[in-house]
C-alpha positions as CSV (number, residue, x, y, z in Angstrom):
1,M,16.6,58.4,-80.0
2,S,17.4,56.1,-82.3
3,N,15.6,52.6,-83.7
4,N,15.2,49.6,-81.3
5,I,18.1,46.8,-81.7
6,D,16.1,43.9,-80.9
7,L,18.4,40.8,-80.0
8,K,16.9,37.2,-80.8
9,K,19.7,35.6,-79.1
10,G,20.2,34.9,-75.1
11,L,19.2,34.2,-71.9
12,D,17.7,35.2,-68.7
13,I,19.0,33.1,-65.8
14,P,15.5,32.4,-63.7
15,I,17.5,32.4,-60.2
16,S,16.2,33.9,-56.6
17,G,17.3,36.3,-54.5
18,A,16.8,39.4,-56.5
19,A,17.1,42.9,-53.8
20,A,14.3,44.4,-52.8
21,P,14.0,48.1,-54.2
22,K,14.7,48.9,-50.3
23,T,18.2,50.2,-48.5
24,R,18.4,48.1,-45.5
25,M,21.3,50.2,-43.7
26,A,24.1,52.1,-44.5
27,I,27.4,50.9,-43.8
28,V,30.2,51.9,-42.2
29,P,33.2,49.9,-43.1
30,D,36.0,49.2,-40.5
31,V,38.7,48.4,-42.9
32,V,38.1,48.5,-46.7
33,A,40.8,47.4,-49.8
34,V,42.2,48.6,-52.6
35,K,42.4,45.6,-54.5
36,P,45.6,46.2,-57.8
37,T,43.8,42.4,-59.1
38,D,40.1,44.3,-60.1
39,F,42.3,45.9,-62.7
40,R,43.5,44.1,-65.8
41,A,47.3,44.0,-66.6
42,L,47.9,46.3,-63.8
43,K,51.7,46.7,-62.7
44,P,50.8,48.8,-59.4
45,K,53.8,51.0,-57.8
46,L,53.3,50.8,-54.0
47,L,53.0,54.7,-52.7
48,V,52.3,53.9,-49.1
49,R,53.6,51.8,-46.1
50,E,51.9,50.3,-43.2
51,G,51.0,52.5,-40.5
52,D,50.6,55.7,-43.0
53,K,47.3,58.1,-42.5
54,V,45.5,58.6,-45.6
55,L,42.2,60.8,-46.6
56,A,39.4,59.7,-49.0
57,G,41.1,60.4,-52.3
58,S,44.9,59.9,-50.7
59,P,47.1,58.1,-53.8
60,V,47.6,54.4,-52.7
61,L,48.9,52.7,-55.8
62,A,50.6,54.2,-59.2
63,D,50.6,52.6,-62.6
64,K,54.3,51.7,-63.5
65,E,53.5,51.9,-67.0
66,S,52.0,55.3,-66.8
67,P,52.9,56.5,-63.4
68,E,50.6,59.6,-63.2
69,I,47.6,57.2,-63.4
70,L,46.9,57.0,-59.5
71,F,44.6,54.8,-57.1
72,T,43.2,56.6,-54.3
73,S,41.9,55.3,-51.1
74,P,37.7,55.3,-50.8
75,V,38.0,56.4,-47.2
76,S,40.6,58.2,-44.7
77,G,42.2,56.3,-42.1
78,T,45.3,54.3,-41.0
79,V,47.1,51.8,-44.0
80,T,47.0,48.2,-41.6
81,E,48.2,45.8,-44.2
82,I,50.0,45.0,-47.1
83,V,48.8,42.0,-48.3
84,R,51.1,40.2,-50.8
85,G,50.7,36.5,-52.7
86,E,53.3,34.7,-54.5
87,K,56.3,36.1,-55.9
88,R,55.4,39.0,-53.7
89,K,52.4,39.7,-56.0
90,L,50.6,42.8,-54.4
91,L,47.0,41.7,-53.7
92,E,45.3,44.1,-51.4
93,I,46.1,47.3,-49.6
94,R,44.2,47.4,-46.1
95,I,42.9,50.6,-44.7
96,K,41.5,50.7,-41.0
97,A,38.6,54.2,-41.2
98,D,38.4,57.0,-39.4
99,A,35.1,57.4,-37.2
100,S,34.9,60.6,-39.1
101,Q,35.7,61.2,-42.8
102,E,37.8,63.6,-43.9
103,Y,38.6,64.4,-47.8
104,L,41.5,65.1,-49.9
105,D,40.0,68.3,-51.9
106,F,40.3,68.6,-55.2
107,G,38.5,71.6,-55.7
108,V,34.6,72.6,-57.1
109,T,35.2,72.6,-61.4
110,N,32.8,73.8,-64.2
111,A,33.1,71.3,-66.5
112,A,32.5,73.7,-69.2
113,S,35.8,75.5,-68.5
114,L,37.8,72.6,-68.7
115,D,39.6,71.0,-71.6
116,A,40.3,67.6,-72.6
117,D,43.3,67.8,-71.0
118,Q,42.5,68.9,-67.8
119,V,40.1,66.5,-68.2
120,K,42.2,63.6,-68.3
121,A,45.1,65.6,-65.6
122,L,42.3,65.5,-62.9
123,L,40.6,62.4,-63.1
124,M,44.4,60.6,-63.0
125,K,45.0,63.0,-60.1
126,S,41.7,61.7,-58.2
127,G,42.4,58.0,-58.7
128,L,38.9,58.4,-61.1
129,W,41.0,57.6,-64.3
130,P,40.6,53.6,-63.9
131,A,36.8,54.1,-64.5
132,F,37.4,54.2,-67.9
133,I,38.1,50.6,-69.7
134,Q,39.3,50.6,-73.2
135,R,38.6,47.9,-75.7
136,P,40.0,45.7,-77.1
137,Y,41.5,43.9,-74.2
138,G,39.7,45.5,-71.1
139,I,42.5,47.2,-69.8
140,I,42.1,50.8,-68.4
141,A,42.2,53.3,-70.7
142,N,45.5,54.6,-72.6
143,P,45.2,58.7,-71.4
144,T,47.3,59.4,-74.8
145,L,44.8,58.4,-76.9
146,K,41.5,59.3,-78.0
147,P,38.8,57.0,-78.6
148,K,36.4,56.0,-81.4
149,A,33.7,56.5,-79.3
150,I,32.8,56.2,-75.0
151,F,30.2,54.1,-74.2
152,V,27.6,53.7,-71.6
153,S,24.9,50.8,-70.8
154,A,22.7,52.5,-68.9
155,F,20.9,49.0,-67.7
156,S,22.2,45.4,-66.5
157,T,20.3,42.4,-67.4
158,A,23.0,39.9,-65.6
159,P,21.6,37.7,-63.1
160,L,20.1,39.5,-60.2
161,A,22.1,42.8,-61.4
162,A,21.6,46.2,-59.8
163,D,18.6,48.3,-60.7
164,T,20.7,50.9,-62.2
165,D,17.8,53.6,-62.0
166,Y,17.3,52.7,-58.3
167,I,20.7,52.8,-57.2
168,L,21.2,56.3,-59.2
169,R,17.7,58.1,-59.2
170,D,19.1,60.8,-57.2
171,E,22.7,61.3,-59.6
172,L,21.0,62.6,-62.8
173,N,22.8,66.0,-61.9
174,N,25.9,64.5,-60.9
175,I,26.0,62.0,-64.1
176,Q,25.0,64.9,-66.4
177,T,28.3,67.1,-65.5
178,A,30.4,63.9,-65.9
179,V,29.2,63.6,-69.5
180,N,30.0,66.9,-70.2
181,A,33.4,66.9,-68.9
182,I,34.2,63.3,-70.8
183,A,32.5,64.3,-74.5
184,K,35.4,66.3,-75.0
185,L,37.7,63.2,-74.7
186,T,36.6,62.0,-78.0
187,D,35.0,63.1,-81.4
188,G,32.7,60.4,-81.4
189,G,30.3,61.5,-79.0
190,V,28.9,59.5,-75.7
191,H,26.9,56.2,-76.2
192,V,24.1,55.8,-74.0
193,S,22.3,52.5,-74.3
194,L,19.0,52.3,-72.6
195,N,16.1,49.2,-72.3
196,A,13.7,49.8,-74.6
197,D,11.1,48.2,-72.1
198,N,11.3,51.6,-70.0
199,A,13.7,54.0,-72.3
200,S,10.9,56.6,-71.4
201,G,10.6,55.9,-67.9
202,T,14.6,55.8,-67.1
203,P,15.8,59.5,-66.0
204,F,19.1,58.6,-68.1
205,H,16.7,59.6,-71.2
206,K,16.6,63.0,-70.0
207,L,20.6,63.4,-70.3
208,E,22.1,66.1,-72.9
209,N,25.1,65.9,-75.0
210,V,24.7,61.8,-75.5
211,I,23.5,59.7,-78.2
212,F,21.1,57.5,-77.5
213,H,20.5,53.4,-78.6
214,T,17.7,51.1,-77.1
215,F,18.2,47.4,-76.9
216,S,15.9,44.6,-75.9
217,G,16.1,41.3,-75.3
218,K,17.2,38.7,-72.8
219,H,20.7,38.7,-71.3
220,P,23.1,39.8,-72.3
221,A,21.8,42.7,-73.8
222,G,23.0,45.0,-71.3
223,N,26.5,44.0,-71.4
224,V,28.4,47.0,-73.0
225,G,30.3,45.1,-75.3
226,V,27.4,43.5,-77.1
227,Q,26.1,47.0,-77.6
228,I,29.1,48.5,-78.8
229,H,29.3,45.2,-81.7
230,H,25.8,46.6,-82.6
231,I,26.4,50.3,-82.8
232,S,29.9,50.6,-84.3
233,P,31.8,47.2,-84.1
234,I,35.7,47.6,-82.9
235,M,38.1,46.8,-86.1
236,K,41.7,46.4,-85.8
237,G,43.7,49.8,-85.0
238,E,40.5,51.2,-83.2
239,T,40.0,51.9,-79.7
240,V,37.1,52.5,-77.8
241,W,36.6,53.3,-74.1
242,T,33.8,52.4,-72.0
243,I,32.2,53.5,-68.3
244,S,29.7,52.5,-66.3
245,P,26.9,54.7,-64.7
246,V,27.9,54.3,-61.4
247,M,31.5,55.9,-62.0
248,L,30.2,58.5,-64.1
249,A,28.3,59.2,-60.6
250,A,31.5,59.2,-59.2
251,I,33.1,61.8,-61.5
252,G,30.0,63.9,-61.2
253,R,30.6,64.0,-57.6
254,L,34.0,65.4,-57.9
255,L,33.4,67.8,-60.6
256,N,30.7,69.4,-58.4
257,T,31.7,68.9,-54.9
258,G,35.5,68.7,-55.1
259,R,35.4,65.2,-53.3
260,Y,36.7,61.9,-54.3
261,D,33.3,60.4,-53.6
262,M,32.7,56.3,-54.7
263,G,29.9,55.7,-52.2
264,R,27.0,53.9,-54.1
265,L,24.0,51.4,-53.2
266,I,25.1,47.8,-53.6
267,A,22.8,45.3,-54.3
268,V,23.1,41.6,-51.8
269,T,21.5,39.1,-53.8
270,G,21.2,35.4,-54.2
271,P,19.6,32.6,-52.7
272,K,21.4,32.4,-49.8
273,A,20.7,36.4,-48.7
274,I,18.4,36.4,-46.3
275,E,15.7,39.4,-47.1
276,P,17.9,40.4,-50.0
277,A,17.8,44.1,-50.7
278,Y,20.2,47.3,-50.9
279,V,23.1,49.0,-48.5
280,K,25.2,52.0,-48.8
281,G,28.9,51.4,-49.1
282,L,31.8,51.7,-50.8
283,P,33.9,49.6,-53.2
284,G,36.2,47.4,-51.0
285,I,34.0,46.5,-47.8
286,S,34.4,43.6,-46.9
287,M,32.0,40.8,-47.0
288,K,31.9,40.4,-43.3
289,D,30.4,44.0,-42.8
290,L,27.1,42.1,-45.0
291,K,26.8,39.3,-41.8
292,G,22.9,40.8,-41.5
293,F,22.5,38.8,-45.0
294,Y,23.2,35.5,-44.2
295,D,23.4,33.2,-41.4
296,N,26.6,33.4,-39.8
297,S,26.8,29.4,-38.9
298,A,26.4,28.8,-42.7
299,S,30.0,27.1,-43.8
300,D,28.3,26.5,-47.2
301,I,28.3,29.7,-48.9
302,R,30.1,31.6,-51.5
303,F,30.6,35.1,-51.5
304,I,30.7,36.6,-55.1
305,S,31.5,40.1,-55.8
306,G,29.5,40.7,-58.9
307,D,27.0,38.7,-60.4
308,V,26.7,34.8,-60.5
309,L,28.3,34.6,-64.1
310,T,31.1,36.7,-64.3
311,G,31.7,37.6,-60.2
312,E,34.7,36.9,-57.9
313,N,34.4,34.3,-55.3
314,V,36.2,36.2,-52.6
315,G,35.4,35.0,-49.7
316,E,33.5,35.8,-46.5
317,D,37.1,37.0,-46.0
318,G,37.3,39.0,-48.9
319,F,36.2,42.8,-50.5
320,L,34.0,44.4,-52.7
321,G,35.8,45.2,-56.3
322,F,36.3,48.6,-57.4
323,Y,33.8,47.9,-60.6
324,D,31.0,46.3,-58.6
325,T,27.6,47.3,-57.5
326,Q,26.3,43.8,-56.2
327,V,27.2,40.5,-54.2
328,T,25.6,37.3,-54.4
329,L,25.5,35.0,-51.7
330,I,25.5,31.3,-53.2
331,K,25.5,27.7,-51.8
332,E,28.4,25.9,-52.5
333,G,27.2,22.9,-54.4
334,N,29.4,20.0,-53.5
335,E,27.3,17.1,-52.6
336,H,26.5,13.8,-55.2
337,E,23.0,13.5,-56.8
338,L,21.3,9.7,-56.9
339,L,21.1,9.1,-60.9
340,G,22.4,12.9,-61.6
341,W,20.7,13.9,-65.1
342,A,19.0,10.4,-65.1
343,R,16.4,11.1,-62.4
344,P,12.9,11.6,-64.4
345,F,11.5,14.5,-62.3
346,R,14.0,16.9,-61.0
347,T,11.7,20.4,-60.6
348,K,14.0,22.3,-58.8
349,Q,16.2,22.5,-61.6
350,F,16.6,24.3,-64.3
351,S,17.5,23.7,-67.8
352,T,17.9,25.6,-70.6
353,S,16.9,22.5,-72.7
354,H,14.1,20.2,-72.4
355,T,15.6,17.9,-70.6
356,Y,13.6,18.6,-67.2
357,F,10.5,20.4,-67.4
358,S,11.6,23.7,-66.2
359,W,10.3,24.6,-69.6
360,L,6.7,24.4,-68.1
361,T,6.9,27.0,-65.8
362,P,8.9,29.7,-67.4
363,K,8.4,32.4,-64.6
364,K,9.6,30.1,-61.7
365,K,12.6,31.3,-59.9
366,Y,15.3,28.5,-59.0
367,D,17.6,28.4,-55.6
368,M,20.7,28.0,-57.4
369,D,23.5,26.8,-56.3
370,T,27.7,26.1,-57.6
371,N,26.8,22.3,-58.6
372,L,28.5,21.8,-61.9
373,H,26.2,18.4,-62.4
374,G,28.9,16.5,-63.8
375,G,32.6,17.5,-65.0
376,P,34.6,18.4,-68.3
377,R,34.5,16.1,-71.1
378,A,35.3,16.6,-74.8
379,F,35.0,20.0,-76.6
380,V,32.1,18.9,-78.6
381,M,30.5,20.6,-81.5
382,S,27.4,22.5,-81.0
383,D,25.6,25.2,-81.8
384,V,24.3,26.0,-77.8
385,Y,26.7,28.8,-77.7
386,S,25.6,30.9,-80.5
387,K,22.2,30.5,-79.2
388,V,23.0,32.8,-76.5
389,L,25.2,34.9,-78.2
390,P,23.5,37.8,-79.9
391,M,26.9,38.9,-82.0
392,D,27.6,37.7,-85.6
393,I,30.9,36.2,-84.8
394,Y,31.8,32.1,-84.2
395,P,32.4,31.6,-80.5
396,V,33.5,27.8,-80.6
397,Y,36.0,28.8,-83.3
398,L,37.3,31.5,-81.5
399,T,37.5,29.8,-78.1
400,K,39.2,27.1,-79.7
401,A,41.7,29.4,-81.5
402,C,42.3,31.1,-78.3
403,L,43.2,27.5,-76.9
404,A,45.6,26.9,-79.8
405,G,47.4,30.1,-79.5
406,D,46.7,31.2,-82.8
407,I,46.3,34.8,-83.2
408,D,45.8,34.9,-86.8
409,K,42.5,33.0,-86.5
410,M,42.0,34.7,-82.9
411,E,41.5,38.1,-84.8
412,E,39.7,36.7,-88.0
413,F,37.2,35.2,-85.2
414,G,36.5,38.4,-83.2
415,I,39.3,38.7,-80.3
416,Y,38.9,42.5,-80.3
417,E,35.6,42.6,-79.8
418,V,34.8,40.5,-76.8
419,L,35.8,40.4,-73.0
420,E,35.2,37.3,-70.5
421,E,31.6,38.3,-69.8
422,D,30.0,38.5,-73.2
423,L,30.5,35.0,-73.6
424,A,29.9,33.7,-69.8
425,L,26.4,32.2,-70.8
426,C,28.4,30.3,-73.7
427,E,30.4,28.6,-70.7
428,Y,26.9,28.5,-68.4
429,V,25.0,26.6,-71.3
430,C,28.4,24.5,-72.6
431,P,27.7,20.9,-72.3
432,S,31.6,20.3,-72.2
433,K,31.6,22.0,-68.9
434,I,34.2,24.1,-70.5
435,E,35.5,27.1,-68.4
436,I,35.6,29.3,-71.8
437,Q,35.8,32.9,-69.7
438,S,39.2,31.4,-68.7
439,I,40.4,30.6,-72.2
440,I,39.2,33.8,-74.0
441,S,41.2,35.4,-70.7
442,D,44.3,33.4,-71.9
443,G,43.7,34.9,-75.3
444,I,43.4,38.4,-74.5
445,A,46.6,37.9,-72.5
446,L,48.4,36.7,-75.2
447,M,46.8,39.3,-77.7
448,M,48.7,42.0,-75.8
449,K,52.1,40.5,-75.3
450,E,51.8,39.8,-79.3
451,M,50.1,42.8,-80.3
452,A,52.1,45.5,-78.1
């Protein structure tokens, strides 16, 4: 195993509501949704109509740019609604699940007998190819390319993130099968990053046919983008792919059973969650399926698919994202405080600086809400970003280059190495309340348009 990479910069947000390591229930969904909006830059082609019957694994969408890449239903049932937005943008395909689930049979496959083209064909046909995210830009991987390497982060440091060891404790065999298959897609190997605090205790250390790395430090040490930066930085013209352990488990189940089985354990977390714990469910389940975790009379809850830094506000009527293993329930902070930050004692507020007395109680957890405690203001020059970003880039200059639409400067300051999640902490600590992630997203969109 390689030497440990110790990251000195970062921040662990002390928010309350971590999920207890127990599974409270298995969700039997009534309706699930396939959301094209989960995939950056996807131009979806609808393959079903309302009233159509589908099996788990039946295609419901295709990529117009690469029609061989299919998106499949996680359940068997009936397509009940096609939801569109402005300019008829396709938002959701809602499927009413059958009481008894039926699966499309892709056939049990021996990973050792497959070559790279056969692995690609199976994953694209089954709907699991979107599990691969391509960097730069964070898009679905282009199957015509061979990446420099494939990277997997086997732990997460995001606020209240699901415990990867817990949710995948019985999936090591499936993950190994997946690793053996996807290793054929690159000459640079499959790189797996472990948490240095538990490197020998995690079941992932038993994986074979991988290259191990260990990381220690605060969030975002668990971000795969930060890990790539320290292992093999992405240069202009290079391509790498990333995949999560949860998706590896799904690929392994496909190979070992012939089924498109997206079942996973999902952490229900946050200050507004009642007895936070895990549930067994699927991507696309409704937030209403989690009603046992929140007060049904409460109207001040924000339902986030993902974590508080990078997740999507989907609302009570929304659905879990394709890649997410966490739901965060947090209070909508829309009230004003008397004197605000100038109050002398604010024992219930956390501050990254010494503005409040939270630094005296480093182990305390806080019932945080969505209140910004102020509004947007002038974009001041500060070193606060660099204190929480363990990457050798200049986040302020990169952000301003994105605002200016200066492609040369964006390249110079590291746009190829980052996604929004990597700078999420910069947004959290920003004294100017600048929406950093939105700016980086716009910058990536500009790069994709101009550099295509």
